[in-house]
N, C-alpha and C positions, 0 to 999 in steps of 0.2 A: 179407523184407518185414516191416516193423514194423506194430504195431497202430495207430499214430497218424500215419503219414505214408505216402505212396505208395511211397517207396523208402528204402533204407538204404545204407550204404557198400558192401554186397555186391550191390545191385541197380543195374541200369543202365536209367534211363528212356529211352524211345525213342518217337518218333511216326512213323507211316506214313500215307500217304493211300490210302484205298480209296473208290472211287466218288465221288471229288472231296471227300471229307470226312476229317477228322483222327481217327485212331484212336490212343489212348494205350496204350502197352505197357510192361511192366517185365520185364527179363531178369536172370537169375541163372545162375551156373555157368560152366564153361569154354565160351567162344564157339564152339569147333570141335567140341564134343561132340554126341552124338545128341540131337535136340531133343524136348522135351516141351512141349506147348501145353495150358494149363489154361484152360477156359472157365467163367466164372461163370454163375450163374442170376439169376433175377428176385428182387428188384430190386437185387442186390448188385453188386459190382465185383471187380476182381482181388484185393482184400485178403481175400476169403473163403478163399483158398488160403494165407494167411500161415503157418499151422502146418505145411503140407506142403512149402513151397518149400525150406527149408534142407536137409532130407534129400534131396529129389529133385535139388537142384542140386549135390550133392556130386560126382556123376558125369555129370550131364546139363545141357545148355543148356535152361533153363526159361524159357518165354515166357508171361506172363500178361497178356492184353490186357483193356482195358475195351471190351466190344463196342460197336459204333457205337450211340450213343444213351444209353449208361450211363456212370456214373462220370465220368472226366475227358475222355471222348471227345466229339466233336461230336454234337449232336442235330438233324440236318437235317430240316426239315419237307417238303422237296421229294422225298425218296427214299422208296421203298416198303420195307415191312418184313414182307411176306408170307413164308411159310415157304420156298418155293422160292427166292425172292430172297435170303433170309438164308443159306441153305445155300450158294448160289453165291457170295455175298459172303464167306463164311468161306473158300472156296477162293481168292478174290482177296486176302484178308488174308494167307494163307500165301504167295501170290505176292509180295506187297509186302514180306514179311519175308524173302524169298529162301529159303523152305523148300519143298522138293519133297515129302518124305514125313515124317510126324511121329508121335510117340506122342501121342494125343489123349485128354484127360480132360475130361468136362463134367458139371457139376452142374445139375439143374433144367433151365432153358431151354437152358443150354449143352450138356447131355446130349442134349436133343432135336435140336439142330443137329449135334452130333458124330455121332449115329447116322445122320442124313441124309447127312452127308459120307461116312461109312464105306460106306454103301450105294451112293451115286451116284458116288463117286470112290475106289474101294477101293485103288487104288495109292498114294493119298496118306496112308493111315492104317496105320501099322506095328502099333500096338497101340491098343486102345480101352478106355476106362473110362467107365461111365455110373453116376452117383450120383443117387439120388432125383430122377428125371426122369419127365416124362410119356412120354417115349420113344415106344414103339409104341402107347401107350394114351392115357388122359386123366385128368382130375381126379375126385375124389370128388364126389358130387352137389352139395353146398353150394357148393364152389368152382368147379365147372363152371358153375353158374348165375351166380355173381358175375362170373367172367371173361367169360362170354357177354354179360352186361349191360354190362360195360365196352366190349366190342366194338361192341355196338349203339349205345352213346352216342358212340363215336368215329366211327361211320359216319353218324350222324343229324345233319342240319343243325339240327333242332329241339332235340335233347338236348345237343349238343356244348357250347354256351355255358354252360348251367347246370352241366353236369358239370365244366367247366373251373374252377369256383369251389369245388369240394369240397376239403377239407383232406387231400389225399393224404399229405403228409409226416407229419402227426400220426397218421393212421390206420396208416401203416406203422410208425411208432415204437411205437405201442401193440401191434402184432402181434409186434414183436421184443422187447418189454419183458421177457418171461420169460427170454430168453437173456441180456439185460443184467443182470437181477437175479441170475441164477445165476453171473455172472462169466465167461460164455462169450463174450460179445461186448462190446467196449469201446464206450462211447457215442459216442466220436469216430469210430470206424469206421462205426457206424450212421449218423451224421450225413452221412458221405460217401456212403453208399448212397442216402439219401432226402432230404437237405437241399435238393437242387435242385428237388424237387417243390413246395417252398413258393413258388417263383417262378412268375409267370404263364406265362413261356415254357416252363418245365419241365412244367407241367401240360398245356400245349397239345401238347407233344411226346408226353407219355404217352398222351393220347387219340389222337393221330395213330398211335402204335404200335399201340394196341389196335384202332383202326379196321381195320388190316390183319391183325390176329391172328385165328385161327380156333381154336375150342375142340374141335370133334369130332376123333376119332382120324384118323390118316392110314393108311388100310388098306394102302397100298403099303409102309409101313415094317414092318408085321407080316409081310407076304408076303416081304419081303426078308431077314428075320432068318436063315433057314437058309443064306443065301449070304454072310454075314459070315464071312470066312475068317481075319481077323487074331486074335491072342490078345485075349481080352476079359475084363474084370472088371466085375462088377455089384456095387455097394456100396450098401446100403440101411438106413436107419433104419426099423425095423418100425412105430414109433408115429407115422409121418408122417400128419398130418391131411389133407393135400392130395392125396397120391398113395398108392394102395393097394399093399401089398407084393406083391399078385398081379401087378402090372406087372413087378416084379423077377423073380419066379419064372418067369413066362412068357418074359421076355427071356433069362434064363440058361439056361432049358430049350431054347430054340429056336436060340440061337447055338451052333454046334459048339464044344465044349471050354470054354465060358465058366465062369469061377469066380464063385460067388455068395458074398458076405459079407453076411449078414443080422445087423444089430445090434439086439438087444433093448433096450427102455427108451430108445430113441433116436428123435428126431423127424426133421424134414425137413433140419435144418442139421447134417448128419453131420460135416462138417469141423470145426465148432466144438464139437460135443457129444462126439465120439469121435475126436479128432485122431490119436492114436497108431494106432488100428486102421485108420483111413482111409489113413494114410501107409504102414503095413505092407502093406495090400492093393495100393497102387499100386507099391510097391517089388517085390512078388512079380510083378506084371504085367510090370514092366520086365526081369525076369530071364528071361521066357519068350522063346523063339525065334520071331521073326515068320515068317509064311508065305513072305514074299519074301526071307528070309535077312537 
């Protein structure tokens, strides 16, 4: 996957329909090989994995979707985006792709969904990687308050209209500016992440999404950690301003046999900031023998 377009000569763009809406995906690697599904986080798309895909696809069929609502996928206003629905929708996405069980890696929101799928559909996850995600926890206080406020605005008939006029694209560009200045993120990739938020329909969908989103932890995910039996990797940038490294240490300590890769002087966007270390951690995970053989 290139930094300036959804696909290259080595990737195969594909579209599937899930819950009546179009989900855009990109595939790499041998079509019949063991599958690896890569889930992006907020507010990115499949290109956040662009540094990892070449190495992973040397021996695996790699599928990187734009989750419903993000990137090049549809942004339906009539569907629900609460957590339980999203986890069940992820299982339906695998069905639409013809994938029974997969190696599943998720960053940020993608990791949140991946953990939920591993706990509720353990037979579908051969190996699991969670990277800088709220996972079984939640955000640091400042960001907990901000995302909670976004949820309130999305659910309030009084607040939704003024909130829909806010410059979300510009605000997100500003948040990513340090990565762009450091040469870690191409401005054209960033535009793909957030440019759609500059349009009225994009802002309406964003508020619709947050109206269904809930910020408090999901206690059942914490209770379910000891039952995660697949080989698991936890990869974390210790300097993440949004998510405490305590989430990572708890996750790795509670999931039997989990491997923790903690990256110093690294923030939330680990795949951009430390691409080689992230790729190495994922390749180590793929060498481990899954519980179901």
